[in-house]
A tleap script that builds the chain and sets N, CA, C and O, in Angstrom:
source leaprc.protein.ff14SB
mol = sequence {
  NMET TYR ALA ALA LEU PRO ALA ALA VAL LEU
  ILE GLY ILE ALA LEU SER ALA ILE TRP GLY
  GLU ASN GLY LEU MET GLU TRP ARG ARG LEU
  GLU GLN ALA ARG VAL GLU ALA SER ASP GLN
  LEU ALA ALA ILE GLN ARG ASP ASN GLN ARG
  LYS GLN ARG GLU ILE HIE LEU MET MET SER
  ASP ARG VAL VAL MET GLU ARG LEU ILE ALA
  ASP GLN LEU GLY TRP ALA ARG GLU GLY SER
  THR LEU ILE LYS PHE GLU GLY THR SER PRO
  CGLU
}
set mol.1.N position { 34.045 -57.565 -13.535 }
set mol.1.CA position { 34.474 -56.264 -13.613 }
set mol.1.C position { 33.799 -55.359 -14.643 }
set mol.1.O position { 33.517 -54.196 -14.355 }
set mol.2.N position { 33.528 -55.909 -15.894 }
set mol.2.CA position { 32.899 -55.217 -16.828 }
set mol.2.C position { 31.278 -55.016 -16.642 }
set mol.2.O position { 30.583 -54.113 -17.106 }
set mol.3.N position { 30.896 -56.099 -15.846 }
set mol.3.CA position { 29.456 -56.004 -15.527 }
set mol.3.C position { 29.090 -55.046 -14.566 }
set mol.3.O position { 27.934 -54.628 -14.502 }
set mol.4.N position { 30.016 -54.653 -13.785 }
set mol.4.CA position { 29.661 -53.604 -12.630 }
set mol.4.C position { 29.802 -52.233 -13.376 }
set mol.4.O position { 29.314 -51.261 -12.799 }
set mol.5.N position { 30.350 -52.056 -14.468 }
set mol.5.CA position { 30.490 -50.656 -15.105 }
set mol.5.C position { 29.101 -50.208 -15.372 }
set mol.5.O position { 28.743 -49.135 -14.884 }
set mol.6.N position { 28.279 -50.906 -16.089 }
set mol.6.CA position { 26.765 -50.182 -16.310 }
set mol.6.C position { 26.221 -49.738 -15.185 }
set mol.6.O position { 25.703 -48.622 -15.166 }
set mol.7.N position { 26.253 -50.574 -14.021 }
set mol.7.CA position { 25.696 -50.295 -12.785 }
set mol.7.C position { 26.277 -49.081 -12.187 }
set mol.7.O position { 25.497 -48.295 -11.650 }
set mol.8.N position { 27.466 -48.832 -12.204 }
set mol.8.CA position { 28.111 -47.723 -11.741 }
set mol.8.C position { 27.692 -46.359 -12.499 }
set mol.8.O position { 27.466 -45.284 -11.943 }
set mol.9.N position { 27.639 -46.615 -13.823 }
set mol.9.CA position { 27.254 -45.516 -14.647 }
set mol.9.C position { 25.811 -45.058 -14.321 }
set mol.9.O position { 25.563 -43.861 -14.177 }
set mol.10.N position { 24.898 -45.976 -14.209 }
set mol.10.CA position { 23.471 -45.809 -13.877 }
set mol.10.C position { 23.319 -45.090 -12.473 }
set mol.10.O position { 22.445 -44.235 -12.324 }
set mol.11.N position { 24.217 -45.459 -11.398 }
set mol.11.CA position { 24.295 -44.987 -10.139 }
set mol.11.C position { 24.730 -43.579 -10.245 }
set mol.11.O position { 24.162 -42.726 -9.563 }
set mol.12.N position { 25.651 -43.283 -11.014 }
set mol.12.CA position { 26.310 -41.985 -11.186 }
set mol.12.C position { 25.229 -41.044 -11.869 }
set mol.12.O position { 25.019 -39.914 -11.431 }
set mol.13.N position { 24.609 -41.522 -12.875 }
set mol.13.CA position { 23.469 -40.617 -13.569 }
set mol.13.C position { 22.477 -40.414 -12.423 }
set mol.13.O position { 22.124 -39.275 -12.120 }
set mol.14.N position { 22.034 -41.455 -11.802 }
set mol.14.CA position { 20.936 -41.087 -10.767 }
set mol.14.C position { 21.392 -40.080 -9.721 }
set mol.14.O position { 20.666 -39.134 -9.413 }
set mol.15.N position { 22.471 -40.256 -9.226 }
set mol.15.CA position { 22.967 -39.189 -8.256 }
set mol.15.C position { 23.067 -37.935 -8.893 }
set mol.15.O position { 22.662 -36.929 -8.312 }
set mol.16.N position { 23.571 -37.878 -10.045 }
set mol.16.CA position { 23.579 -36.508 -10.781 }
set mol.16.C position { 22.151 -35.828 -10.905 }
set mol.16.O position { 21.916 -34.656 -10.614 }
set mol.17.N position { 21.291 -36.697 -11.355 }
set mol.17.CA position { 19.958 -36.370 -11.509 }
set mol.17.C position { 19.189 -35.686 -10.174 }
set mol.17.O position { 18.257 -34.882 -10.198 }
set mol.18.N position { 19.806 -36.201 -9.116 }
set mol.18.CA position { 19.048 -35.784 -7.938 }
set mol.18.C position { 19.958 -34.572 -7.222 }
set mol.18.O position { 19.426 -33.543 -6.807 }
set mol.19.N position { 21.157 -34.781 -7.146 }
set mol.19.CA position { 22.016 -33.734 -6.384 }
set mol.19.C position { 22.986 -32.897 -7.226 }
set mol.19.O position { 23.813 -32.136 -6.723 }
set mol.20.N position { 22.811 -33.110 -8.689 }
set mol.20.CA position { 23.630 -32.480 -9.491 }
set mol.20.C position { 23.367 -31.005 -9.681 }
set mol.20.O position { 22.478 -30.392 -9.091 }
set mol.21.N position { 24.289 -30.437 -10.630 }
set mol.21.CA position { 24.146 -28.997 -10.797 }
set mol.21.C position { 22.556 -28.589 -11.419 }
set mol.21.O position { 22.007 -27.522 -11.146 }
set mol.22.N position { 22.054 -29.464 -12.146 }
set mol.22.CA position { 20.683 -29.194 -12.582 }
set mol.22.C position { 19.672 -30.321 -12.198 }
set mol.22.O position { 18.680 -30.601 -12.871 }
set mol.23.N position { 20.072 -30.983 -10.941 }
set mol.23.CA position { 19.286 -32.052 -10.361 }
set mol.23.C position { 18.027 -31.541 -9.693 }
set mol.23.O position { 17.679 -30.361 -9.649 }
set mol.24.N position { 17.406 -32.548 -9.195 }
set mol.24.CA position { 16.077 -32.288 -8.415 }
set mol.24.C position { 16.174 -31.446 -7.230 }
set mol.24.O position { 15.231 -30.719 -6.917 }
set mol.25.N position { 17.368 -31.500 -6.474 }
set mol.25.CA position { 17.489 -30.794 -5.340 }
set mol.25.C position { 17.554 -29.197 -5.771 }
set mol.25.O position { 16.865 -28.316 -5.257 }
set mol.26.N position { 18.371 -29.041 -6.654 }
set mol.26.CA position { 18.500 -27.640 -7.287 }
set mol.26.C position { 17.323 -27.071 -7.790 }
set mol.26.O position { 17.102 -25.867 -7.663 }
set mol.27.N position { 16.466 -27.918 -8.411 }
set mol.27.CA position { 15.154 -27.579 -8.994 }
set mol.27.C position { 14.275 -27.086 -7.837 }
set mol.27.O position { 13.642 -26.035 -7.936 }
set mol.28.N position { 14.243 -27.830 -6.773 }
set mol.28.CA position { 13.346 -27.496 -5.593 }
set mol.28.C position { 13.877 -26.221 -4.941 }
set mol.28.O position { 13.082 -25.359 -4.568 }
set mol.29.N position { 15.212 -26.072 -4.791 }
set mol.29.CA position { 15.719 -24.720 -4.317 }
set mol.29.C position { 15.272 -23.499 -5.095 }
set mol.29.O position { 14.854 -22.468 -4.568 }
set mol.30.N position { 15.399 -23.713 -6.423 }
set mol.30.CA position { 14.985 -22.723 -7.324 }
set mol.30.C position { 13.439 -22.405 -7.265 }
set mol.30.O position { 12.968 -21.268 -7.316 }
set mol.31.N position { 12.763 -23.507 -7.156 }
set mol.31.CA position { 11.193 -23.328 -7.236 }
set mol.31.C position { 10.921 -22.476 -5.878 }
set mol.31.O position { 10.129 -21.534 -5.905 }
set mol.32.N position { 11.533 -22.802 -4.818 }
set mol.32.CA position { 11.197 -22.173 -3.599 }
set mol.32.C position { 11.701 -20.674 -3.549 }
set mol.32.O position { 11.129 -19.832 -2.857 }
set mol.33.N position { 12.729 -20.415 -4.272 }
set mol.33.CA position { 13.139 -18.990 -4.486 }
set mol.33.C position { 12.102 -18.353 -5.324 }
set mol.33.O position { 11.730 -17.233 -4.973 }
set mol.34.N position { 11.535 -18.927 -6.454 }
set mol.34.CA position { 10.722 -18.372 -7.141 }
set mol.34.C position { 9.366 -18.006 -6.394 }
set mol.34.O position { 8.829 -16.912 -6.572 }
set mol.35.N position { 8.871 -18.920 -5.598 }
set mol.35.CA position { 7.809 -18.668 -4.840 }
set mol.35.C position { 7.968 -17.467 -3.963 }
set mol.35.O position { 7.073 -16.622 -3.940 }
set mol.36.N position { 9.112 -17.331 -3.198 }
set mol.36.CA position { 9.477 -16.254 -2.284 }
set mol.36.C position { 9.418 -15.004 -3.134 }
set mol.36.O position { 8.769 -14.044 -2.719 }
set mol.37.N position { 10.013 -14.950 -4.228 }
set mol.37.CA position { 10.127 -13.758 -4.918 }
set mol.37.C position { 8.717 -13.321 -5.539 }
set mol.37.O position { 8.365 -12.143 -5.598 }
set mol.38.N position { 8.088 -14.206 -5.913 }
set mol.38.CA position { 6.541 -13.899 -6.366 }
set mol.38.C position { 5.776 -13.470 -5.061 }
set mol.38.O position { 4.882 -12.641 -5.231 }
set mol.39.N position { 5.975 -13.867 -3.935 }
set mol.39.CA position { 5.241 -13.321 -2.741 }
set mol.39.C position { 5.730 -11.898 -2.481 }
set mol.39.O position { 4.949 -11.026 -2.101 }
set mol.40.N position { 6.990 -11.678 -2.683 }
set mol.40.CA position { 7.662 -10.474 -2.462 }
set mol.40.C position { 7.217 -9.396 -3.544 }
set mol.40.O position { 7.075 -8.208 -3.254 }
set mol.41.N position { 7.018 -9.890 -4.755 }
set mol.41.CA position { 6.470 -8.934 -5.719 }
set mol.41.C position { 5.130 -8.625 -5.528 }
set mol.41.O position { 4.777 -7.461 -5.714 }
set mol.42.N position { 4.229 -9.561 -5.149 }
set mol.42.CA position { 2.871 -9.297 -4.727 }
set mol.42.C position { 2.693 -8.213 -3.655 }
set mol.42.O position { 1.815 -7.355 -3.746 }
set mol.43.N position { 3.533 -8.284 -2.669 }
set mol.43.CA position { 3.636 -7.369 -1.490 }
set mol.43.C position { 3.914 -6.075 -2.165 }
set mol.43.O position { 3.176 -5.121 -1.920 }
set mol.44.N position { 4.906 -5.950 -2.992 }
set mol.44.CA position { 5.357 -4.660 -3.435 }
set mol.44.C position { 4.250 -4.073 -4.206 }
set mol.44.O position { 3.904 -2.912 -3.990 }
set mol.45.N position { 3.641 -4.847 -5.146 }
set mol.45.CA position { 2.413 -4.316 -5.999 }
set mol.45.C position { 1.336 -3.833 -5.157 }
set mol.45.O position { 0.678 -2.869 -5.548 }
set mol.46.N position { 1.061 -4.425 -3.973 }
set mol.46.CA position { -0.192 -4.015 -3.194 }
set mol.46.C position { 0.313 -2.649 -2.476 }
set mol.46.O position { -0.462 -1.705 -2.321 }
set mol.47.N position { 1.588 -2.609 -2.074 }
set mol.47.CA position { 2.127 -1.383 -1.413 }
set mol.47.C position { 2.138 -0.275 -2.565 }
set mol.47.O position { 1.922 0.897 -2.255 }
set mol.48.N position { 2.363 -0.598 -3.757 }
set mol.48.CA position { 2.392 0.453 -4.873 }
set mol.48.C position { 0.931 0.893 -5.054 }
set mol.48.O position { 0.629 2.084 -5.132 }
set mol.49.N position { 0.079 -0.053 -5.116 }
set mol.49.CA position { -1.352 0.328 -5.375 }
set mol.49.C position { -1.818 1.241 -4.274 }
set mol.49.O position { -2.505 2.224 -4.553 }
set mol.50.N position { -1.450 0.940 -2.941 }
set mol.50.CA position { -1.856 1.774 -2.045 }
set mol.50.C position { -1.200 3.167 -2.009 }
set mol.50.O position { -1.888 4.101 -1.597 }
set mol.51.N position { -0.019 3.377 -2.376 }
set mol.51.CA position { 0.623 4.539 -2.512 }
set mol.51.C position { 0.103 5.365 -3.671 }
set mol.51.O position { 0.093 6.595 -3.624 }
set mol.52.N position { -0.336 4.659 -4.730 }
set mol.52.CA position { -0.969 5.392 -5.927 }
set mol.52.C position { -2.292 5.954 -5.496 }
set mol.52.O position { -2.600 7.094 -5.845 }
set mol.53.N position { -3.104 5.210 -4.746 }
set mol.53.CA position { -4.276 5.800 -4.192 }
set mol.53.C position { -4.203 6.940 -3.287 }
set mol.53.O position { -5.048 7.834 -3.311 }
set mol.54.N position { -3.127 6.925 -2.423 }
set mol.54.CA position { -2.831 8.084 -1.757 }
set mol.54.C position { -2.389 9.280 -2.524 }
set mol.54.O position { -2.697 10.409 -2.139 }
set mol.55.N position { -1.720 9.088 -3.534 }
set mol.55.CA position { -1.178 10.257 -4.323 }
set mol.55.C position { -2.455 10.704 -5.005 }
set mol.55.O position { -2.609 11.922 -5.093 }
set mol.56.N position { -3.362 9.941 -5.484 }
set mol.56.CA position { -4.629 10.432 -6.194 }
set mol.56.C position { -5.365 11.252 -5.253 }
set mol.56.O position { -5.798 12.361 -5.564 }
set mol.57.N position { -5.525 10.701 -4.045 }
set mol.57.CA position { -6.289 11.486 -3.115 }
set mol.57.C position { -5.642 12.774 -2.744 }
set mol.57.O position { -6.362 13.750 -2.534 }
set mol.58.N position { -4.300 12.868 -2.641 }
set mol.58.CA position { -3.527 14.079 -2.482 }
set mol.58.C position { -3.758 15.020 -3.518 }
set mol.58.O position { -3.886 16.196 -3.177 }
set mol.59.N position { -3.839 14.713 -4.765 }
set mol.59.CA position { -3.948 15.631 -5.759 }
set mol.59.C position { -5.375 15.875 -6.165 }
set mol.59.O position { -5.590 16.775 -6.977 }
set mol.60.N position { -6.446 15.115 -5.649 }
set mol.60.CA position { -7.718 15.504 -5.987 }
set mol.60.C position { -8.565 16.158 -4.832 }
set mol.60.O position { -9.555 16.854 -5.056 }
set mol.61.N position { -8.079 15.866 -3.564 }
set mol.61.CA position { -8.813 16.240 -2.419 }
set mol.61.C position { -8.036 17.240 -1.471 }
set mol.61.O position { -7.113 16.848 -0.758 }
set mol.62.N position { -8.386 18.316 -1.498 }
set mol.62.CA position { -7.771 19.444 -0.810 }
set mol.62.C position { -7.676 19.332 0.634 }
set mol.62.O position { -6.667 19.689 1.241 }
set mol.63.N position { -8.764 18.815 1.234 }
set mol.63.CA position { -8.796 18.409 2.698 }
set mol.63.C position { -7.683 17.434 2.987 }
set mol.63.O position { -6.936 17.621 3.947 }
set mol.64.N position { -7.550 16.387 2.172 }
set mol.64.CA position { -6.430 15.309 2.420 }
set mol.64.C position { -5.144 15.918 2.429 }
set mol.64.O position { -4.302 15.623 3.278 }
set mol.65.N position { -4.934 16.827 1.449 }
set mol.65.CA position { -3.580 17.442 1.206 }
set mol.65.C position { -3.342 18.390 2.467 }
set mol.65.O position { -2.230 18.425 2.994 }
set mol.66.N position { -4.272 19.064 2.882 }
set mol.66.CA position { -4.110 19.930 4.040 }
set mol.66.C position { -3.807 19.116 5.354 }
set mol.66.O position { -2.964 19.534 6.148 }
set mol.67.N position { -4.514 17.932 5.578 }
set mol.67.CA position { -4.205 16.962 6.606 }
set mol.67.C position { -2.793 16.441 6.515 }
set mol.67.O position { -2.082 16.371 7.517 }
set mol.68.N position { -2.394 16.081 5.340 }
set mol.68.CA position { -1.005 15.556 5.348 }
set mol.68.C position { 0.042 16.498 5.530 }
set mol.68.O position { 1.158 16.187 5.947 }
set mol.69.N position { -0.344 17.760 5.191 }
set mol.69.CA position { 0.770 18.913 5.372 }
set mol.69.C position { 0.798 19.164 6.807 }
set mol.69.O position { 1.876 19.419 7.344 }
set mol.70.N position { -0.371 19.115 7.535 }
set mol.70.CA position { -0.347 19.414 8.984 }
set mol.70.C position { 0.390 18.362 9.687 }
set mol.70.O position { 1.200 18.655 10.567 }
set mol.71.N position { 0.134 17.058 9.319 }
set mol.71.CA position { 0.705 15.814 10.043 }
set mol.71.C position { 2.097 15.718 9.750 }
set mol.71.O position { 2.826 15.345 10.669 }
set mol.72.N position { 2.677 16.024 8.479 }
set mol.72.CA position { 4.131 15.746 8.134 }
set mol.72.C position { 4.668 17.009 8.529 }
set mol.72.O position { 5.572 16.909 9.360 }
set mol.73.N position { 4.371 18.173 8.171 }
set mol.73.CA position { 5.175 19.352 8.292 }
set mol.73.C position { 4.711 20.235 9.508 }
set mol.73.O position { 5.385 21.225 9.793 }
set mol.74.N position { 3.802 19.980 10.100 }
set mol.74.CA position { 3.268 20.827 11.367 }
set mol.74.C position { 2.764 22.184 10.961 }
set mol.74.O position { 2.642 23.120 11.751 }
set mol.75.N position { 2.484 22.231 9.701 }
set mol.75.CA position { 1.844 23.485 9.287 }
set mol.75.C position { 0.396 23.408 9.062 }
set mol.75.O position { -0.199 22.408 8.660 }
set mol.76.N position { -0.167 24.643 9.379 }
set mol.76.CA position { -1.727 24.736 9.389 }
set mol.76.C position { -2.116 26.050 8.676 }
set mol.76.O position { -1.227 26.827 8.328 }
set mol.77.N position { -3.359 26.306 8.459 }
set mol.77.CA position { -3.632 27.641 7.806 }
set mol.77.C position { -3.638 28.552 8.903 }
set mol.77.O position { -3.741 28.196 10.076 }
set mol.78.N position { -3.512 29.899 8.457 }
set mol.78.CA position { -3.438 30.971 9.405 }
set mol.78.C position { -4.772 31.052 10.221 }
set mol.78.O position { -5.825 30.905 9.602 }
set mol.79.N position { -4.794 31.258 11.453 }
set mol.79.CA position { -6.052 31.240 12.249 }
set mol.79.C position { -6.366 29.812 12.718 }
set mol.79.O position { -7.268 29.622 13.534 }
set mol.80.N position { -5.652 28.826 12.225 }
set mol.80.CA position { -6.073 27.447 12.611 }
set mol.80.C position { -5.148 27.089 13.804 }
set mol.80.O position { -4.062 27.623 14.028 }
set mol.81.N position { -5.723 26.126 14.525 }
set mol.81.CA position { -4.946 25.583 15.737 }
set mol.81.C position { -4.636 24.117 15.441 }
set mol.81.O position { -5.501 23.316 15.087 }
set mol.82.N position { -3.315 23.810 15.613 }
set mol.82.CA position { -2.806 22.534 15.192 }
set mol.82.C position { -2.472 21.861 16.513 }
set mol.82.O position { -1.554 22.318 17.194 }
set mol.83.N position { -3.178 20.779 16.920 }
set mol.83.CA position { -2.954 20.065 18.134 }
set mol.83.C position { -2.133 18.708 17.747 }
set mol.83.O position { -2.460 17.934 16.847 }
set mol.84.N position { -1.047 18.579 18.569 }
set mol.84.CA position { -0.259 17.316 18.224 }
set mol.84.C position { -0.320 16.645 19.609 }
set mol.84.O position { -0.393 17.277 20.663 }
set mol.85.N position { -0.282 15.254 19.499 }
set mol.85.CA position { -0.368 14.412 20.717 }
set mol.85.C position { 0.982 13.670 20.591 }
set mol.85.O position { 1.407 13.238 19.519 }
set mol.86.N position { 1.620 13.558 21.777 }
set mol.86.CA position { 2.845 12.819 21.922 }
set mol.86.C position { 2.639 11.264 21.727 }
set mol.86.O position { 1.678 10.681 22.230 }
set mol.87.N position { 3.484 10.704 21.059 }
set mol.87.CA position { 3.506 9.254 20.966 }
set mol.87.C position { 2.635 8.827 20.018 }
set mol.87.O position { 2.405 7.618 20.004 }
set mol.88.N position { 2.004 9.634 19.088 }
set mol.88.CA position { 0.988 9.159 18.155 }
set mol.88.C position { 1.771 9.439 16.753 }
set mol.88.O position { 2.721 10.218 16.679 }
set mol.89.N position { 1.311 8.791 15.781 }
set mol.89.CA position { 2.069 8.883 14.354 }
set mol.89.C position { 0.988 8.849 13.424 }
set mol.89.O position { 0.063 8.057 13.603 }
set mol.90.N position { 1.006 9.620 12.459 }
set mol.90.CA position { -0.069 9.750 11.433 }
set mol.90.C position { -0.131 8.393 10.523 }
set mol.90.O position { -1.127 8.072 9.874 }
set mol.91.N position { 1.032 7.677 10.572 }
set mol.91.CA position { 1.122 6.440 9.674 }
set mol.91.C position { 0.539 5.277 10.384 }
set mol.91.O position { 0.508 4.173 9.840 }
savepdb mol mol.pdb
quit
């Protein structure tokens, strides 16, 4: 009976190392979550850079600003004609 005790302890340690709270399976789950979060962060950073470029264009280029105002608000300069097409979106 005492001879089986070390084997049972080793089996318990091995099971804990694989399926335990800090085991291999948990490590894999956390690694997958880290990779997904990293991918989401990269996508958010790309979107942020795109929006920063748009803001820079709006602030520095009057034609771009007028186009955005016309597209978003339907406003145009006095004497201009604004043509809208159904089913199209400026984005």
